[in-house]
Every structure is written in C-alpha cells, then in structure tokens.
C-alpha positions as CSV (number, residue, x, y, z in Angstrom):
1,M,-99.5,-75.8,47.0
2,K,-95.7,-76.0,46.9
3,L,-94.1,-75.0,50.1
4,T,-91.3,-72.8,49.2
5,K,-88.7,-71.5,51.6
6,Q,-90.4,-68.3,51.7
7,L,-93.8,-69.9,52.6
8,L,-92.0,-71.9,55.2
9,K,-90.3,-68.7,56.6
10,E,-94.0,-67.2,56.7
11,M,-95.3,-70.1,58.7
12,I,-92.5,-70.0,61.0
13,L,-93.2,-66.4,61.5
14,N,-96.8,-66.8,62.2
15,E,-96.1,-69.4,64.8
16,M,-93.7,-67.0,66.5
17,N,-96.5,-64.4,66.6
18,E,-98.8,-66.8,68.2
19,G,-96.1,-67.4,70.9
20,M,-95.6,-71.0,70.2
21,M,-92.2,-70.5,68.7
22,N,-90.8,-68.4,71.6
23,P,-88.0,-70.5,73.0
24,Q,-88.8,-69.6,76.7
25,S,-92.4,-70.4,76.0
26,I,-91.5,-73.7,74.4
27,E,-89.1,-74.6,77.4
28,Q,-91.8,-73.9,80.1
29,D,-94.5,-75.5,78.1
30,V,-92.5,-78.7,77.6
31,K,-91.4,-78.7,81.4
32,K,-95.0,-78.8,82.4
33,I,-96.0,-81.5,79.8
34,I,-93.2,-83.7,81.4
35,S,-94.2,-83.0,84.8
36,S,-97.8,-84.0,83.9
37,F,-96.6,-87.5,83.1
38,K,-97.1,-88.6,86.6
39,Q,-100.5,-86.8,87.1
40,A,-103.9,-87.8,86.0
41,E,-104.5,-84.3,84.2
42,G,-102.2,-82.9,81.4
43,A,-100.5,-85.0,78.7
44,S,-101.9,-88.3,77.9
45,Q,-99.9,-89.0,74.7
46,V,-96.6,-87.5,73.4
47,A,-94.3,-88.3,70.5
48,M,-91.0,-87.1,69.1
49,I,-90.9,-87.0,65.3
50,T,-88.7,-85.6,62.7
51,A,-88.5,-85.2,58.8
52,E,-84.8,-84.6,58.9
53,E,-82.0,-86.7,57.8
54,P,-83.8,-90.0,56.8
55,P,-81.5,-92.9,56.2
56,G,-79.9,-92.8,52.7
57,A,-80.7,-89.0,52.2
58,G,-77.9,-87.3,50.5
59,S,-76.1,-90.6,49.1
60,N,-79.1,-92.5,47.7
61,F,-81.7,-89.7,47.2
62,E,-81.9,-85.9,47.6
63,W,-83.8,-84.4,50.8
64,N,-84.4,-80.8,51.7
65,N,-84.5,-81.0,55.5
66,E,-86.1,-77.6,56.2
67,Q,-88.9,-78.1,53.4
68,M,-89.6,-81.7,54.6
69,Q,-90.0,-80.4,58.1
70,G,-92.4,-77.8,57.2
71,Y,-94.4,-80.5,55.2
72,L,-94.6,-82.6,58.5
73,M,-95.7,-79.6,60.6
74,N,-98.5,-79.0,57.9
75,D,-99.6,-82.7,58.3
76,L,-99.7,-82.3,62.1
77,N,-101.7,-79.0,61.8
78,G,-104.0,-80.8,59.4
79,K,-104.7,-83.5,61.9
80,G,-105.2,-81.1,64.7
81,Y,-102.1,-82.1,66.8
82,D,-100.3,-79.5,69.1
83,Y,-96.4,-79.7,68.9
84,Y,-93.5,-78.0,70.0
85,P,-90.1,-77.5,67.9
86,I,-87.1,-79.1,69.9
87,D,-83.6,-80.4,69.0
88,G,-81.4,-83.0,70.3
89,D,-77.9,-84.6,69.8
90,Y,-77.9,-88.4,69.3
91,G,-74.8,-88.6,67.1
92,A,-75.6,-85.5,65.4
93,L,-77.7,-82.2,66.1
94,E,-81.2,-82.6,64.6
95,N,-84.4,-80.7,64.7
96,S,-87.5,-82.6,65.8
97,L,-91.1,-82.1,66.9
98,F,-92.5,-82.8,70.4
99,V,-96.3,-83.8,69.7
100,V,-98.7,-83.7,72.7
101,V,-102.2,-84.7,73.3
102,R,-103.9,-83.4,76.4
103,G,-106.8,-84.8,78.1
104,E,-108.6,-87.6,76.3
105,P,-106.3,-90.0,74.4
106,N,-106.6,-89.9,70.6
107,P,-107.3,-93.4,69.4
108,N,-105.5,-92.8,66.2
109,F,-102.4,-91.1,67.8
110,Y,-100.2,-94.0,67.6
111,D,-101.0,-94.9,64.1
112,D,-100.8,-91.4,62.8
113,M,-97.2,-91.1,64.2
114,V,-96.3,-94.3,62.6
115,R,-97.5,-93.3,59.4
116,L,-96.1,-89.9,59.4
117,G,-92.6,-91.3,60.5
118,K,-93.0,-93.9,57.5
119,K,-94.0,-90.8,55.0
120,Y,-90.9,-89.0,55.7
121,N,-88.7,-92.1,55.6
122,Q,-87.6,-92.0,59.1
123,D,-85.8,-94.9,61.0
124,A,-87.9,-94.6,64.1
125,V,-90.5,-92.4,66.0
126,I,-91.0,-92.4,69.8
127,V,-94.3,-92.6,71.0
128,G,-95.5,-92.2,74.8
129,Q,-99.0,-93.2,76.1
130,K,-99.9,-92.5,79.9
131,Q,-100.6,-95.5,81.9
132,E,-102.5,-95.9,85.1
133,S,-100.9,-98.2,87.6
134,M,-101.1,-99.3,91.2
135,Q,-100.0,-96.7,93.6
136,M,-96.9,-98.0,95.6
137,D,-96.4,-94.9,97.7
138,P,-98.5,-95.4,101.0
139,T,-98.7,-91.7,101.5
140,Q,-100.4,-91.3,98.2
141,Q,-104.3,-91.8,97.4
142,G,-105.6,-93.2,94.2
143,P,-103.6,-94.9,91.2
144,A,-100.2,-93.7,90.1
145,Y,-99.4,-92.5,86.5
146,H,-96.5,-92.8,84.4
147,M,-95.8,-92.3,80.6
148,E,-94.9,-95.4,78.7
149,F,-92.5,-95.0,75.8
150,E,-91.9,-97.1,72.8
151,M,-89.0,-96.7,70.3
152,I,-90.8,-97.9,67.0
153,S,-88.4,-98.9,64.3
154,L,-90.2,-98.2,60.8
155,H,-88.0,-100.1,58.6
156,P,-87.3,-97.3,55.7
157,T,-86.3,-98.4,52.2
158,K,-83.3,-95.9,52.4
159,T,-84.1,-95.3,48.6
160,G,-86.3,-92.1,49.2
161,H,-89.6,-94.2,48.4
162,P,-91.4,-94.4,51.8
163,N,-92.1,-97.9,53.1
164,M,-95.9,-97.5,54.0
165,D,-96.4,-101.0,54.9
166,P,-98.0,-101.2,58.3
167,R,-96.9,-104.7,59.0
168,Q,-93.1,-103.6,58.8
169,Q,-92.7,-101.8,61.9
170,S,-91.3,-103.2,65.3
171,V,-90.9,-101.9,69.0
172,T,-87.0,-102.1,69.6
173,D,-87.2,-100.7,73.1
174,T,-89.6,-99.6,75.9
175,R,-88.9,-97.3,78.7
176,D,-91.2,-95.8,81.6
177,Q,-89.3,-92.7,82.6
178,T,-88.2,-89.2,81.5
179,Q,-84.9,-88.0,83.0
180,A,-84.2,-84.1,83.3
181,G,-81.9,-83.9,86.4
182,P,-78.5,-81.9,86.7
183,S,-76.6,-84.8,85.0
184,V,-78.9,-84.6,82.0
185,Q,-78.6,-80.7,81.9
186,G,-74.8,-81.0,81.9
187,R,-74.8,-83.5,78.9
188,Q,-72.9,-82.4,75.6
189,S,-74.5,-85.2,73.7
190,F,-77.2,-87.8,73.8
191,F,-80.3,-85.5,74.8
192,S,-83.4,-83.8,73.6
193,R,-83.9,-80.2,74.2
194,A,-86.7,-77.6,74.4
195,G,-85.0,-74.2,74.7
196,S,-82.3,-74.8,77.1
197,F,-84.1,-77.5,78.9
198,K,-82.5,-80.8,78.3
199,F,-84.4,-84.4,78.8
200,V,-84.1,-87.9,77.9
201,V,-85.8,-91.2,77.6
202,P,-83.1,-93.6,78.4
203,F,-83.6,-96.1,75.6
204,F,-81.0,-98.8,75.5
205,S,-79.3,-97.9,78.6
206,P,-78.0,-101.1,80.4
207,S,-78.1,-99.1,83.8
208,P,-80.5,-100.9,86.1
209,A,-81.9,-97.5,87.4
210,D,-83.0,-96.8,83.7
211,Q,-84.9,-100.1,83.0
212,T,-88.5,-100.3,82.8
213,T,-90.3,-101.1,86.1
214,F,-93.2,-103.5,86.5
215,R,-96.1,-101.4,87.9
216,G,-99.0,-103.4,87.8
217,N,-100.9,-101.7,85.1
218,V,-104.5,-101.6,86.1
219,R,-105.9,-102.3,82.7
220,N,-103.5,-105.3,82.4
221,I,-104.8,-106.6,85.7
222,R,-108.3,-106.6,84.7
223,E,-107.3,-108.3,81.3
224,E,-105.4,-111.0,83.4
225,I,-108.2,-111.6,85.7
226,S,-110.5,-112.1,82.7
227,S,-108.0,-114.6,81.1
228,L,-107.7,-116.7,84.3
229,Q,-111.5,-116.8,84.6
230,E,-111.7,-118.3,81.2
231,Q,-108.9,-120.7,81.9
232,V,-111.0,-121.8,84.9
233,K,-113.9,-122.4,82.7
234,N,-111.8,-124.6,80.2
235,T,-109.8,-126.8,82.5
236,N,-111.1,-130.0,84.0
237,S,-108.4,-130.2,86.6
238,T,-109.5,-129.7,90.2
239,L,-106.0,-128.7,91.3
240,E,-105.6,-126.2,88.3
241,K,-109.0,-124.7,89.1
242,R,-107.9,-124.1,92.6
243,A,-104.6,-122.7,91.6
244,L,-106.2,-120.3,89.0
245,R,-108.8,-119.0,91.6
246,F,-106.1,-118.4,94.1
247,E,-104.4,-116.3,91.7
248,I,-107.7,-114.4,90.7
249,E,-108.2,-113.6,94.3
250,R,-104.6,-112.4,94.6
251,L,-105.3,-109.8,91.7
252,Y,-108.5,-108.8,93.1
253,A,-106.7,-107.9,96.3
254,I,-104.2,-105.9,94.5
255,Q,-107.1,-104.0,92.7
256,R,-108.8,-103.3,96.0
257,N,-105.6,-102.0,97.7
258,R,-104.3,-99.9,94.9
C-alpha cells in the first residue's frame, strides 16, 4: 500500500485521537521515561531515530521527509515498539522519533534500530540500554541504574541505496547521562525536544563533567571474575596465580558491598 500524504495525515490524526500525539502528553511521558533511567522500573531501552534528511538527499537523490518518516513509523508499529515524535536542533531543525521499551529488554532492539537507520539511509542512530551498576551512594540500598547510550555510525552510501551490511557500523561515542537542567532548557541549538521540554545526551562534549563514568557494571564484574578464574587455570606461575586470586577476591568484595 502506497503511503500518500492523505494517508499519512490520517495516521497522524489517529495517533492524536489516541492521545499519543498531544504535545503536553508527549512532554510528560518523555520526562517520566528519562526520570526512570536511574530506576529499576520504567524504560530499559530507548533510541532516537529519524528518516529525515539522509546524507546526499536533494543533491544525489530525491527524498520526501514526511513520507519516509511515515514509513518509519509504520515499521516501528509493525515491530510493536512504542515511540514519541520529538524534534531537535543539531545544526538544523529535524523531526525524530523517541523509541522506548519498558520492562523486560527486547533482545532484538539494538539490531532493529541499526537496521531501520540503515534502511532510511541515516548517518547514525542513538541507542540507550539500561545498565545495573554498583551503588556508590551509601544512603541508598541495592544497585544503581543508568542508561548507557551509543552513537552508532551507519556508513550510508549517500546515493539513496541503503547500506544494509551489518558489518559496516561503528560506535563513535558513548555517554551515560541525560541532561535537562536550566542551561539545557535555555539552549537555542544542539538539543532534543519533546513538546517544550529540552534534553541532551552530551555526545562528543570535551567537558569533564560530560564524560562517561566508570560505574562497575555488575555484569562486567561477573565476566571479569570468570575471565580471571580461567587465567588462574591456564598459568603455571605461582606469583601470577596469587596476583590473579587477589584480584578475584577484590572483585568479590565489590559485589558483596554493592
């Protein structure tokens, strides 16, 4: 079925009737999603993706932003993903979609977002996945949580022909925070926006405050212990065994105290 402008308009009106496209509803929902990044419940995976303005569009090939964004929405609907229309300014104003998985993570989410970004000839997609880490606040019980974001370069052809090769993708930056304070709300450029609410993931920022923090990811600690135990089995050096076991005990202590 061809997605005409009239059909796209009808799709948008249907979404509005369901309350999802109401700007105030979008703003409140996105705020709640972002606040859940540091909680056990709520969003477990998020992505920011668009079908608009792929590299080379207009000069190397024709591209209808509105129509292609509608196709992308259809694809997300077909895969059962919830999403919210947002916009942002990163050199130019552009419409995007804020995709969210609540509760149990979807094992296909990362690959789905990459494939859809490639399908629509995009330069990159942003994917965030919730991580459990050591609790560094002594006043809090249990593990801490944060959303870890990746900026994934998709290496488009810039000819209008999608580069669907899964080997041709690369992570160009990672961040573990979302900023939405007064300084972000006052920005005139370089922001994402849901309704009137602005937020940013500070990719490529040189500021020390924006850098990814080592948090002692619980899963990574378990994997590290397993790796060290394997090294103990494979070495004949008594001194090396002793050093490896000391490190294993240190990591076990971290696990016990988190």
